[in-house]
C-alpha positions in Angstrom: 57.8 -208.4 -2.3 55.7 -205.5 -1.5 57.7 -205.1 2.0 61.0 -205.3 0.0 59.9 -202.6 -2.2 58.5 -200.4 0.3 61.9 -200.7 2.1 63.9 -199.9 -1.2 61.9 -196.7 -1.6 62.3 -195.7 1.7 66.0 -196.3 2.1 66.3 -194.5 -1.3 64.5 -191.7 0.0 66.4 -191.2 3.1 69.6 -191.1 0.9 68.0 -188.6 -1.5 67.1 -186.4 1.5 70.3 -186.5 3.1 72.3 -185.6 0.0 69.8 -183.2 -1.8 67.2 -180.5 -1.1 64.7 -182.5 -2.9 62.3 -183.4 0.0 58.8 -184.6 -0.5 59.3 -185.2 -4.1 57.4 -188.5 -5.6 58.7 -191.7 -6.6 57.8 -193.0 -9.8 60.0 -196.0 -10.4 61.7 -198.9 -8.1 63.9 -201.4 -9.3 64.7 -204.7 -7.6 68.5 -205.6 -7.8 68.5 -209.4 -7.7 71.4 -211.3 -6.2 71.0 -214.6 -7.7 69.3 -216.4 -10.6 66.9 -218.2 -8.2 66.1 -214.9 -6.8 65.3 -213.3 -10.1 62.9 -215.9 -11.1 61.1 -216.0 -7.8 60.9 -211.9 -8.1 59.5 -212.3 -11.6 57.1 -214.8 -10.8 55.7 -212.4 -8.0 55.8 -209.2 -10.2 53.5 -211.0 -12.7 51.2 -211.6 -9.8 50.7 -208.0 -9.1 51.1 -206.5 -12.6 52.0 -207.1 -16.1 54.9 -206.9 -18.0 55.2 -203.8 -20.2 59.1 -204.1 -21.5 61.6 -206.5 -21.9 65.4 -205.6 -21.5 68.5 -207.8 -22.1 68.8 -207.7 -18.0 65.5 -207.0 -17.0 61.7 -206.9 -16.7 59.8 -203.8 -16.6 56.2 -204.3 -14.8 53.1 -201.8 -14.5 52.0 -203.2 -11.2 48.9 -202.5 -8.8 49.7 -199.3 -6.9 51.9 -199.7 -3.8 51.6 -196.9 -1.3 55.2 -196.1 -0.1 56.9 -193.4 2.1 57.4 -191.3 -1.3 53.8 -191.8 -2.6 52.2 -194.0 -5.1 54.3 -196.4 -7.0 53.2 -198.1 -10.2 56.3 -199.3 -12.0 58.6 -202.0 -10.9 61.9 -203.1 -12.6 63.1 -206.5 -11.7 67.0 -206.7 -12.7 69.1 -209.8 -13.2 72.1 -210.5 -11.0 75.2 -208.3 -12.4 78.4 -207.8 -10.3 77.9 -204.1 -10.7 74.8 -203.9 -8.6 75.5 -205.4 -5.2 73.0 -203.1 -3.9 69.1 -204.3 -3.1 67.6 -201.7 -5.5 67.1 -198.4 -6.6 64.2 -195.8 -6.4 63.6 -192.8 -9.0 62.3 -189.6 -8.2 60.8 -186.8 -10.0 62.6 -183.5 -8.9 61.3 -180.3 -9.2 63.3 -178.4 -11.7 65.7 -181.2 -13.6 68.1 -178.7 -15.0 68.6 -176.6 -11.8 69.0 -179.9 -10.1 71.6 -180.8 -12.7 73.5 -177.5 -12.3 73.6 -178.1 -8.6 74.5 -181.6 -8.2 76.1 -183.4 -11.3 79.7 -182.3 -10.0 79.3 -183.2 -6.5 81.0 -186.2 -5.1 78.6 -189.5 -5.1 76.4 -187.9 -8.2 76.9 -188.7 -12.1 74.9 -188.0 -15.0 74.0 -191.0 -17.1 73.3 -190.4 -20.9 70.2 -192.5 -22.2 69.4 -192.9 -25.8 67.2 -189.8 -26.0 67.5 -188.3 -22.5 69.9 -188.5 -19.1 69.4 -189.1 -15.6 71.5 -188.6 -12.3 72.7 -191.2 -10.3 73.3 -190.7 -6.6 75.5 -193.6 -5.4 77.4 -193.8 -1.9 79.6 -196.7 -1.2 78.2 -199.2 1.4 74.6 -197.8 1.0 71.9 -200.5 0.3 70.5 -198.8 -2.4 70.9 -196.3 -5.3 68.8 -193.1 -6.3 68.0 -191.7 -9.7 66.6 -188.5 -10.7 65.4 -188.6 -14.6 65.0 -185.9 -17.0 61.5 -185.3 -17.7 61.9 -186.6 -21.3 62.8 -189.9 -19.9 60.0 -189.9 -17.4 57.6 -189.0 -20.4 58.8 -192.0 -22.5 58.4 -194.3 -19.7 55.1 -193.3 -18.6 54.0 -193.9 -22.3 54.8 -197.6 -21.8 52.1 -197.6 -19.2 
């Protein structure tokens, strides 16, 4: 599972670097998109071996894991998502951008980027058809609320 996580982050980093000017920004969160119920059960079992559950959502479990060194820095938060027809990719990685507001102004209207509202914050998705991963950039408030869980 560790290699899969590292590959998701690496592919997301490559996509981020190709479509944004946010080079060398750290990853803080990764998600595995399970394609079958059997795969979901297996990845959840593996996640419990390397971390502890910090949040349960209707479609996923969120874990604080033993740190994994990735191409984009140290990763300590992992989400394992149940199979979903809308998410055929292998996973996603979330990055901390230098200046979220400026980033939003620059990219939110470009093709492949979409602002996604959350309860008390928002994030920006970078999705390119045919890619194996998605990339997210979260507003500082969303990052802070997530870090409070760990």
